[in-house]
C-alpha angles and dihedrals in degrees: 000000000000111000129066112246100253094046092042092052092052091047091050092051090052093053094042090096091072094060120139117277118243090254092056098048117099095182137017136219125235133174108284098211107025113254096343113131132193140205111246096328105203106168145010126222134186130233102232113248094005123114095184102057142064132172124227115204117213115208099217136274133224109272119249109279094016115143115234123213099214093192091059099027089232130135127208092234138009134208113240111263117261140217118222119200116215116199134175095061094139094050099034089236095124124197131178125211129171109235103170143022124181117242109171114197099199101046148009120276111240123201099165118133111329093353127093139082098339110162140028131177132175117217112251088234096043092135088064103035102021092222130153130168134217138192115204146149125249141161119236113192087346095305121118118243136175115219141195113199141173121228132185129228117246087199135012093197108057090026107235131161119216108220091197091068094068116146111183115218101179128014110181122191106232120211094200137020098240133069096043101148098198106177121139126191137159106229127219087267092061095248124125117248120203127190119210130180129228096267097272141255108094140295092023088293093181093048096232103129097078095050136077095188103058102082136271102334142122097005150077111254128204123205139172108233091182095056093225120201112274095027121115141239115255120249112265118268135158089244094057111089115220137190127242090282093052094254123141118234093236139040136226116248107245091233096053105137102235099052110126097003117151100189139033128186089353095306124111116244133188108243088216091060099045117111093239089187086078114115102164126007144186095065121142098205117336097206101192128353126194142180122234103243090217105042103018091233114155118229128189136189106215115198113231131224111234109324117024141036118202144202116212132195100215123217132178110279094009118151110202095194109242123180095018092055138026113200108319092334141089110258113228105198092193091057104025092155094060092236096143099042139332110269120257122249111273114256120243106279145146089285121104110240121225119252091228142011136182132192138225093282088075104031147307110231118049122210110203116230144188139270111255111231095162120108102215096087109045093183091070101028108138092004128125104240117204140152147208117247095207104041096032093227117148118204139192114215116201130187115219123172091345095307127107123220131173135211128192108240107171146343135238136163123264097346106200105167148003134213145156134265099231092207096064110359095252115159112246124205123205118203128189087228086080101264135117111194136179129225111239137170116284 
């Protein structure tokens, strides 16, 4: 995600006039849950094993009485982001109930710009351990951090999260307010996957993307929150929170791909300094990852710099090339806007190429989506459905004979996240304008 919500909304309104004509549309959007509205909905999350429920994550609003600097789109204080639980999906009798609001005790929640409450995941065995996880932004002694924490449920039925039970796992100092990643998902293997951006600014200004030993940046990380037998302790780092005995609150899966490595991108590294949580690296800002519910494949929408947005099919140990490449092209940091000449195609290398890219004619801030495995909309069945936050375009990406091709299928304003309706497999679309919609047949 690139634009701040107020600016993005205005931009989306301005471009709304170029929406698809009725003859071009292959699907349509309708309210997902009747008349229910939300405050800056930024993501959708499932309740494991439940076909009647979905969670809508709200990014965070200015607190009552907060002063807003309109020139900078910043408020003096923000309400902690919230999680709304939507039930009645199977019957169509929808109901909304707030089940969680962040309340950090050691800092101030920050929802300015690309910060806020960005990710939420319920443990697959929540009925046994009552655990949920959150990714959010906060300021500690005035300095911006991105945090992954565990919380406990005060009640399973009705589902309610107790904010006072927070146990931080990772608290990463953030040099800039953009490129925060922020997605959280439990994979098919039961491990927790976390997306983090390159630290922000532009052009990999903090030089994090080519390294696996500089902290939690520019990658998707994979951790074991259950500390299963045979898994390992993470390498020490100031971002890793430990208990009184110096032990982290999570473990490293023993098959994580960067365990024991001694070099990366041609540079020697100390295996004891590597962030062994790393699962896939070289990502500028993976704004939304997802797992195909049928195959388990992991998709990511990686926000580009100045010319190309990309969709990646992530694999263990994959290096996706930022900042050496952007999409399929060489990235020229001295001319990141392509003003002198369009960049050449990247040569074959050790980097994993994206499966798809698009340029500024179609948009400039990709929002990663989900694979549609529902059967109610044949036009997108089996497709990876994603969007562009700035242009509002929504695409369906199909693989045919080993080649990926996309088609624009709809438009919406400020698309920030995608999910599934567990009752029927419909694709749901969350927009910072306050709507959650579903994709249906035209």
